[in-house]
Backbone atoms as SQL, in Angstrom:
CREATE TABLE atoms (id INTEGER PRIMARY KEY, chain TEXT, resi INTEGER, resn TEXT, atom TEXT, x REAL, y REAL, z REAL);
INSERT INTO atoms VALUES
  (1, 'A', 1, 'MET', 'N', 5.301, 13.998, -15.780),
  (2, 'A', 1, 'MET', 'CA', 3.948, 14.483, -15.570),
  (3, 'A', 1, 'MET', 'C', 3.815, 15.858, -16.210),
  (4, 'A', 2, 'SER', 'N', 2.630, 16.183, -16.589),
  (5, 'A', 2, 'SER', 'CA', 2.409, 17.491, -17.184),
  (6, 'A', 2, 'SER', 'C', 2.490, 18.566, -16.098),
  (7, 'A', 3, 'ARG', 'N', 2.693, 19.813, -16.519),
  (8, 'A', 3, 'ARG', 'CA', 2.735, 20.920, -15.553),
  (9, 'A', 3, 'ARG', 'C', 1.405, 21.044, -14.817),
  (10, 'A', 4, 'GLY', 'N', 0.298, 20.801, -15.522),
  (11, 'A', 4, 'GLY', 'CA', -1.021, 20.863, -14.899),
  (12, 'A', 4, 'GLY', 'C', -1.187, 19.811, -13.811),
  (13, 'A', 5, 'ALA', 'N', -0.735, 18.589, -14.094),
  (14, 'A', 5, 'ALA', 'CA', -0.829, 17.513, -13.096),
  (15, 'A', 5, 'ALA', 'C', 0.074, 17.820, -11.909),
  (16, 'A', 6, 'LEU', 'N', 1.278, 18.303, -12.170),
  (17, 'A', 6, 'LEU', 'CA', 2.184, 18.661, -11.067),
  (18, 'A', 6, 'LEU', 'C', 1.584, 19.752, -10.193),
  (19, 'A', 7, 'ALA', 'N', 0.939, 20.718, -10.807),
  (20, 'A', 7, 'ALA', 'CA', 0.322, 21.811, -10.051),
  (21, 'A', 7, 'ALA', 'C', -0.779, 21.281, -9.135),
  (22, 'A', 8, 'ASP', 'N', -1.520, 20.272, -9.605),
  (23, 'A', 8, 'ASP', 'CA', -2.583, 19.686, -8.784),
  (24, 'A', 8, 'ASP', 'C', -2.043, 19.064, -7.506),
  (25, 'A', 9, 'PHE', 'N', -0.814, 18.582, -7.557),
  (26, 'A', 9, 'PHE', 'CA', -0.231, 17.894, -6.408),
  (27, 'A', 9, 'PHE', 'C', 0.799, 18.723, -5.647),
  (28, 'A', 10, 'GLU', 'N', 0.928, 19.984, -5.990),
  (29, 'A', 10, 'GLU', 'CA', 1.926, 20.865, -5.386),
  (30, 'A', 10, 'GLU', 'C', 1.809, 20.908, -3.861),
  (31, 'A', 11, 'THR', 'N', 0.604, 20.895, -3.330),
  (32, 'A', 11, 'THR', 'CA', 0.411, 21.004, -1.878),
  (33, 'A', 11, 'THR', 'C', 0.794, 19.736, -1.133),
  (34, 'A', 12, 'TRP', 'N', 1.051, 18.648, -1.835),
  (35, 'A', 12, 'TRP', 'CA', 1.395, 17.387, -1.174),
  (36, 'A', 12, 'TRP', 'C', 2.813, 17.408, -0.620),
  (37, 'A', 13, 'GLY', 'N', 3.680, 18.270, -1.125),
  (38, 'A', 13, 'GLY', 'CA', 5.059, 18.351, -0.646),
  (39, 'A', 13, 'GLY', 'C', 5.806, 17.046, -0.834),
  (40, 'A', 14, 'ASP', 'N', 6.521, 16.621, 0.216),
  (41, 'A', 14, 'ASP', 'CA', 7.347, 15.410, 0.146),
  (42, 'A', 14, 'ASP', 'C', 6.529, 14.123, 0.135),
  (43, 'A', 15, 'GLU', 'N', 5.229, 14.213, 0.384),
  (44, 'A', 15, 'GLU', 'CA', 4.404, 13.008, 0.410),
  (45, 'A', 15, 'GLU', 'C', 4.133, 12.457, -0.987),
  (46, 'A', 16, 'LEU', 'N', 4.348, 13.266, -2.014),
  (47, 'A', 16, 'LEU', 'CA', 4.098, 12.839, -3.386),
  (48, 'A', 16, 'LEU', 'C', 5.311, 12.084, -3.903),
  (49, 'A', 17, 'HIS', 'N', 5.085, 10.837, -4.274),
  (50, 'A', 17, 'HIS', 'CA', 6.150, 10.052, -4.885),
  (51, 'A', 17, 'HIS', 'C', 5.521, 8.943, -5.701),
  (52, 'A', 18, 'GLY', 'N', 6.276, 8.349, -6.574),
  (53, 'A', 18, 'GLY', 'CA', 5.812, 7.224, -7.352),
  (54, 'A', 18, 'GLY', 'C', 4.969, 7.583, -8.558),
  (55, 'A', 19, 'GLU', 'N', 5.226, 8.721, -9.177),
  (56, 'A', 19, 'GLU', 'CA', 4.488, 9.081, -10.384),
  (57, 'A', 19, 'GLU', 'C', 4.669, 7.972, -11.420),
  (58, 'A', 20, 'SER', 'N', 3.742, 7.864, -12.324),
  (59, 'A', 20, 'SER', 'CA', 3.793, 6.819, -13.330),
  (60, 'A', 20, 'SER', 'C', 3.309, 7.351, -14.667),
  (61, 'A', 21, 'TRP', 'N', 3.730, 6.683, -15.707),
  (62, 'A', 21, 'TRP', 'CA', 3.271, 7.032, -17.049),
  (63, 'A', 21, 'TRP', 'C', 2.119, 6.128, -17.462),
  (64, 'A', 22, 'ILE', 'N', 1.621, 5.308, -16.558),
  (65, 'A', 22, 'ILE', 'CA', 0.514, 4.412, -16.885),
  (66, 'A', 22, 'ILE', 'C', -0.732, 5.242, -17.170),
  (67, 'A', 23, 'SER', 'N', -1.487, 4.801, -18.151),
  (68, 'A', 23, 'SER', 'CA', -2.683, 5.553, -18.529),
  (69, 'A', 23, 'SER', 'C', -3.903, 5.024, -17.786),
  (70, 'A', 24, 'TRP', 'N', -4.987, 5.803, -17.799),
  (71, 'A', 24, 'TRP', 'CA', -6.240, 5.356, -17.185),
  (72, 'A', 24, 'TRP', 'C', -6.748, 4.104, -17.887),
  (73, 'A', 25, 'ALA', 'N', -6.573, 4.011, -19.199),
  (74, 'A', 25, 'ALA', 'CA', -7.010, 2.829, -19.947),
  (75, 'A', 25, 'ALA', 'C', -6.262, 1.583, -19.475),
  (76, 'A', 26, 'GLU', 'N', -4.948, 1.727, -19.240),
  (77, 'A', 26, 'GLU', 'CA', -4.166, 0.592, -18.749),
  (78, 'A', 26, 'GLU', 'C', -4.601, 0.190, -17.338),
  (79, 'A', 27, 'LEU', 'N', -4.879, 1.186, -16.490),
  (80, 'A', 27, 'LEU', 'CA', -5.360, 0.877, -15.147),
  (81, 'A', 27, 'LEU', 'C', -6.709, 0.162, -15.192),
  (82, 'A', 28, 'ALA', 'N', -7.601, 0.628, -16.054),
  (83, 'A', 28, 'ALA', 'CA', -8.926, 0.018, -16.171),
  (84, 'A', 28, 'ALA', 'C', -8.827, -1.418, -16.681),
  (85, 'A', 29, 'ALA', 'N', -7.837, -1.710, -17.514),
  (86, 'A', 29, 'ALA', 'CA', -7.681, -3.045, -18.085),
  (87, 'A', 29, 'ALA', 'C', -6.925, -4.001, -17.166),
  (88, 'A', 30, 'ALA', 'N', -6.338, -3.498, -16.086),
  (89, 'A', 30, 'ALA', 'CA', -5.543, -4.343, -15.189),
  (90, 'A', 30, 'ALA', 'C', -6.424, -5.358, -14.473),
  (91, 'A', 31, 'ASP', 'N', -5.903, -6.563, -14.298),
  (92, 'A', 31, 'ASP', 'CA', -6.619, -7.631, -13.591),
  (93, 'A', 31, 'ASP', 'C', -6.182, -7.606, -12.132),
  (94, 'A', 32, 'GLY', 'N', -7.051, -7.112, -11.263),
  (95, 'A', 32, 'GLY', 'CA', -6.736, -7.008, -9.840),
  (96, 'A', 32, 'GLY', 'C', -6.615, -8.340, -9.135),
  (97, 'A', 33, 'ASP', 'N', -7.062, -9.418, -9.764),
  (98, 'A', 33, 'ASP', 'CA', -6.985, -10.748, -9.160),
  (99, 'A', 33, 'ASP', 'C', -5.766, -11.537, -9.623),
  (100, 'A', 34, 'GLU', 'N', -4.976, -10.958, -10.529),
  (101, 'A', 34, 'GLU', 'CA', -3.795, -11.649, -11.038),
  (102, 'A', 34, 'GLU', 'C', -2.750, -11.784, -9.936),
  (103, 'A', 35, 'ALA', 'N', -2.141, -12.952, -9.834),
  (104, 'A', 35, 'ALA', 'CA', -1.108, -13.198, -8.814),
  (105, 'A', 35, 'ALA', 'C', 0.143, -12.378, -9.131),
  (106, 'A', 36, 'SER', 'N', 0.780, -11.883, -8.089),
  (107, 'A', 36, 'SER', 'CA', 1.985, -11.079, -8.239),
  (108, 'A', 36, 'SER', 'C', 3.223, -11.967, -8.263),
  (109, 'A', 37, 'ASN', 'N', 4.256, -11.518, -8.956),
  (110, 'A', 37, 'ASN', 'CA', 5.524, -12.238, -8.976),
  (111, 'A', 37, 'ASN', 'C', 6.395, -11.886, -7.780),
  (112, 'A', 38, 'GLU', 'N', 6.073, -10.794, -7.086),
  (113, 'A', 38, 'GLU', 'CA', 6.864, -10.334, -5.949),
  (114, 'A', 38, 'GLU', 'C', 5.958, -10.086, -4.759),
  (115, 'A', 39, 'VAL', 'N', 6.557, -10.225, -3.574),
  (116, 'A', 39, 'VAL', 'CA', 5.822, -9.936, -2.346),
  (117, 'A', 39, 'VAL', 'C', 5.790, -8.431, -2.135),
  (118, 'A', 40, 'ASP', 'N', 4.635, -7.895, -1.813),
  (119, 'A', 40, 'ASP', 'CA', 4.513, -6.478, -1.479),
  (120, 'A', 40, 'ASP', 'C', 5.004, -6.308, -0.048),
  (121, 'A', 41, 'GLY', 'N', 5.991, -5.462, 0.178),
  (122, 'A', 41, 'GLY', 'CA', 6.584, -5.296, 1.493),
  (123, 'A', 41, 'GLY', 'C', 5.765, -4.478, 2.463),
  (124, 'A', 42, 'CYS', 'N', 4.651, -3.940, 2.037),
  (125, 'A', 42, 'CYS', 'CA', 3.822, -3.135, 2.930),
  (126, 'A', 42, 'CYS', 'C', 3.010, -4.022, 3.868),
  (127, 'A', 43, 'VAL', 'N', 2.685, -3.480, 5.007),
  (128, 'A', 43, 'VAL', 'CA', 1.806, -4.180, 5.937),
  (129, 'A', 43, 'VAL', 'C', 0.384, -4.078, 5.406),
  (130, 'A', 44, 'HIS', 'N', -0.309, -5.208, 5.339),
  (131, 'A', 44, 'HIS', 'CA', -1.696, -5.246, 4.877),
  (132, 'A', 44, 'HIS', 'C', -2.565, -5.691, 6.039),
  (133, 'A', 45, 'GLU', 'N', -3.647, -4.995, 6.259),
  (134, 'A', 45, 'GLU', 'CA', -4.569, -5.366, 7.327),
  (135, 'A', 45, 'GLU', 'C', -5.786, -6.034, 6.709),
  (136, 'A', 46, 'PHE', 'N', -6.070, -7.254, 7.171),
  (137, 'A', 46, 'PHE', 'CA', -7.234, -8.003, 6.705),
  (138, 'A', 46, 'PHE', 'C', -8.236, -8.128, 7.843),
  (139, 'A', 47, 'ARG', 'N', -9.488, -8.117, 7.496),
  (140, 'A', 47, 'ARG', 'CA', -10.565, -8.308, 8.474),
  (141, 'A', 47, 'ARG', 'C', -11.544, -9.327, 7.905),
  (142, 'A', 48, 'ARG', 'N', -12.174, -10.058, 8.807),
  (143, 'A', 48, 'ARG', 'CA', -13.180, -11.028, 8.375),
  (144, 'A', 48, 'ARG', 'C', -14.469, -10.303, 7.990),
  (145, 'A', 49, 'SER', 'N', -15.045, -10.745, 6.890),
  (146, 'A', 49, 'SER', 'CA', -16.331, -10.183, 6.463),
  (147, 'A', 49, 'SER', 'C', -17.444, -10.874, 7.247),
  (148, 'A', 50, 'SER', 'N', -18.647, -10.390, 7.106),
  (149, 'A', 50, 'SER', 'CA', -19.782, -10.996, 7.797),
  (150, 'A', 50, 'SER', 'C', -20.000, -12.437, 7.340),
  (151, 'A', 51, 'GLY', 'N', -19.560, -12.774, 6.135),
  (152, 'A', 51, 'GLY', 'CA', -19.670, -14.137, 5.617),
  (153, 'A', 51, 'GLY', 'C', -18.536, -15.050, 6.039),
  (154, 'A', 52, 'GLY', 'N', -17.545, -14.501, 6.761),
  (155, 'A', 52, 'GLY', 'CA', -16.434, -15.310, 7.259),
  (156, 'A', 52, 'GLY', 'C', -15.177, -15.299, 6.423),
  (157, 'A', 53, 'SER', 'N', -15.234, -14.726, 5.214),
  (158, 'A', 53, 'SER', 'CA', -14.028, -14.669, 4.382),
  (159, 'A', 53, 'SER', 'C', -13.165, -13.474, 4.794),
  (160, 'A', 54, 'TRP', 'N', -11.886, -13.539, 4.424),
  (161, 'A', 54, 'TRP', 'CA', -10.966, -12.444, 4.736),
  (162, 'A', 54, 'TRP', 'C', -11.018, -11.409, 3.622),
  (163, 'A', 55, 'LYS', 'N', -11.053, -10.136, 3.978),
  (164, 'A', 55, 'LYS', 'CA', -11.037, -9.027, 3.014),
  (165, 'A', 55, 'LYS', 'C', -9.960, -8.034, 3.440),
  (166, 'A', 56, 'MET', 'N', -9.206, -7.532, 2.445),
  (167, 'A', 56, 'MET', 'CA', -8.180, -6.547, 2.786),
  (168, 'A', 56, 'MET', 'C', -8.847, -5.245, 3.206),
  (169, 'A', 57, 'HIS', 'N', -8.436, -4.763, 4.359),
  (170, 'A', 57, 'HIS', 'CA', -8.994, -3.520, 4.898),
  (171, 'A', 57, 'HIS', 'C', -8.145, -2.320, 4.490),
  (172, 'A', 58, 'GLY', 'N', -6.830, -2.500, 4.364),
  (173, 'A', 58, 'GLY', 'CA', -5.962, -1.391, 3.976),
  (174, 'A', 58, 'GLY', 'C', -4.502, -1.778, 4.015),
  (175, 'A', 59, 'GLN', 'N', -3.670, -0.896, 3.504),
  (176, 'A', 59, 'GLN', 'CA', -2.225, -1.076, 3.523),
  (177, 'A', 59, 'GLN', 'C', -1.609, -0.126, 4.534),
  (178, 'A', 60, 'ASN', 'N', -0.602, -0.612, 5.241),
  (179, 'A', 60, 'ASN', 'CA', 0.135, 0.189, 6.211),
  (180, 'A', 60, 'ASN', 'C', -0.801, 0.853, 7.211),
  (181, 'A', 61, 'SER', 'N', -1.920, 0.224, 7.458),
  (182, 'A', 61, 'SER', 'CA', -2.840, 0.763, 8.451),
  (183, 'A', 61, 'SER', 'C', -2.507, 0.153, 9.805),
  (184, 'A', 62, 'ARG', 'N', -2.806, 0.855, 10.853),
  (185, 'A', 62, 'ARG', 'CA', -2.621, 0.383, 12.215),
  (186, 'A', 62, 'ARG', 'C', -1.181, -0.058, 12.499),
  (187, 'A', 63, 'LEU', 'N', -0.208, 0.717, 12.028),
  (188, 'A', 63, 'LEU', 'CA', 1.192, 0.356, 12.247),
  (189, 'A', 63, 'LEU', 'C', 1.542, 0.312, 13.727),
  (190, 'A', 64, 'ILE', 'N', 0.820, 1.055, 14.535),
  (191, 'A', 64, 'ILE', 'CA', 1.077, 1.013, 15.979),
  (192, 'A', 64, 'ILE', 'C', 0.808, -0.390, 16.497),
  (193, 'A', 65, 'ARG', 'N', -0.283, -0.996, 16.052),
  (194, 'A', 65, 'ARG', 'CA', -0.615, -2.361, 16.478),
  (195, 'A', 65, 'ARG', 'C', 0.418, -3.352, 15.946),
  (196, 'A', 66, 'ILE', 'N', 0.861, -3.194, 14.699),
  (197, 'A', 66, 'ILE', 'CA', 1.900, -4.071, 14.142),
  (198, 'A', 66, 'ILE', 'C', 3.175, -3.937, 14.958),
  (199, 'A', 67, 'ALA', 'N', 3.530, -2.718, 15.364),
  (200, 'A', 67, 'ALA', 'CA', 4.727, -2.502, 16.181),
  (201, 'A', 67, 'ALA', 'C', 4.591, -3.223, 17.517),
  (202, 'A', 68, 'GLU', 'N', 3.423, -3.140, 18.124),
  (203, 'A', 68, 'GLU', 'CA', 3.204, -3.821, 19.406),
  (204, 'A', 68, 'GLU', 'C', 3.376, -5.333, 19.259),
  (205, 'A', 69, 'LEU', 'N', 2.797, -5.899, 18.204),
  (206, 'A', 69, 'LEU', 'CA', 2.827, -7.346, 18.016),
  (207, 'A', 69, 'LEU', 'C', 4.197, -7.864, 17.594),
  (208, 'A', 70, 'SER', 'N', 4.909, -7.089, 16.769),
  (209, 'A', 70, 'SER', 'CA', 6.182, -7.556, 16.223),
  (210, 'A', 70, 'SER', 'C', 7.387, -7.146, 17.065),
  (211, 'A', 71, 'GLY', 'N', 7.238, -6.101, 17.871),
  (212, 'A', 71, 'GLY', 'CA', 8.378, -5.600, 18.641),
  (213, 'A', 71, 'GLY', 'C', 9.286, -4.692, 17.842),
  (214, 'A', 72, 'LEU', 'N', 8.903, -4.371, 16.595),
  (215, 'A', 72, 'LEU', 'CA', 9.732, -3.499, 15.761),
  (216, 'A', 72, 'LEU', 'C', 9.621, -2.056, 16.239),
  (217, 'A', 73, 'THR', 'N', 10.740, -1.355, 16.212),
  (218, 'A', 73, 'THR', 'CA', 10.738, 0.057, 16.575),
  (219, 'A', 73, 'THR', 'C', 11.296, 0.929, 15.455),
  (220, 'A', 74, 'ASP', 'N', 12.088, 0.358, 14.555),
  (221, 'A', 74, 'ASP', 'CA', 12.663, 1.105, 13.445),
  (222, 'A', 74, 'ASP', 'C', 11.598, 1.359, 12.386),
  (223, 'A', 75, 'ALA', 'N', 11.429, 2.613, 11.988),
  (224, 'A', 75, 'ALA', 'CA', 10.363, 2.990, 11.050),
  (225, 'A', 75, 'ALA', 'C', 10.476, 2.263, 9.713),
  (226, 'A', 76, 'ARG', 'N', 11.703, 2.098, 9.200),
  (227, 'A', 76, 'ARG', 'CA', 11.858, 1.423, 7.905),
  (228, 'A', 76, 'ARG', 'C', 11.482, -0.049, 8.005),
  (229, 'A', 77, 'GLN', 'N', 11.904, -0.703, 9.093),
  (230, 'A', 77, 'GLN', 'CA', 11.536, -2.101, 9.281),
  (231, 'A', 77, 'GLN', 'C', 10.028, -2.238, 9.468),
  (232, 'A', 78, 'LEU', 'N', 9.467, -1.324, 10.199),
  (233, 'A', 78, 'LEU', 'CA', 8.030, -1.371, 10.457),
  (234, 'A', 78, 'LEU', 'C', 7.244, -1.186, 9.170),
  (235, 'A', 79, 'TYR', 'N', 7.681, -0.279, 8.314),
  (236, 'A', 79, 'TYR', 'CA', 6.994, -0.017, 7.057),
  (237, 'A', 79, 'TYR', 'C', 6.957, -1.259, 6.173),
  (238, 'A', 80, 'SER', 'N', 8.049, -2.046, 6.184),
  (239, 'A', 80, 'SER', 'CA', 8.118, -3.233, 5.332),
  (240, 'A', 80, 'SER', 'C', 7.848, -4.513, 6.111),
  (241, 'A', 81, 'ALA', 'N', 7.215, -4.412, 7.258),
  (242, 'A', 81, 'ALA', 'CA', 6.971, -5.590, 8.090),
  (243, 'A', 81, 'ALA', 'C', 6.133, -6.644, 7.381),
  (244, 'A', 82, 'GLY', 'N', 5.363, -6.270, 6.380),
  (245, 'A', 82, 'GLY', 'CA', 4.545, -7.229, 5.650),
  (246, 'A', 82, 'GLY', 'C', 5.355, -8.296, 4.954),
  (247, 'A', 83, 'SER', 'N', 6.602, -7.999, 4.577),
  (248, 'A', 83, 'SER', 'CA', 7.436, -9.023, 3.936),
  (249, 'A', 83, 'SER', 'C', 8.257, -9.797, 4.968),
  (250, 'A', 84, 'VAL', 'N', 8.318, -9.292, 6.190),
  (251, 'A', 84, 'VAL', 'CA', 9.092, -9.944, 7.248),
  (252, 'A', 84, 'VAL', 'C', 8.195, -10.783, 8.149),
  (253, 'A', 85, 'TYR', 'N', 7.007, -10.262, 8.424),
  (254, 'A', 85, 'TYR', 'CA', 6.045, -10.920, 9.300),
  (255, 'A', 85, 'TYR', 'C', 4.762, -11.189, 8.535),
  (256, 'A', 86, 'PRO', 'N', 4.716, -12.317, 7.830),
  (257, 'A', 86, 'PRO', 'CA', 3.516, -12.577, 7.000),
  (258, 'A', 86, 'PRO', 'C', 2.254, -12.748, 7.853);
């Protein structure tokens, strides 16, 4: 990353990770509906829309509720519960 970009994220501390060399043009050209070759290990929360279809609400959201339902207590297991508890 450039020094300017790093400076923009300096206040994030340890929360900043996963930098990429992908360009904005590549991101804009990406097909968000393309099927993945790998399972994303993050917990995904889906909610029904007013029309009845399922829509993704967020990733790793409501982990407290996932912990209650799954019985997981270990933070690492809980973070990747999406690949363990589909």
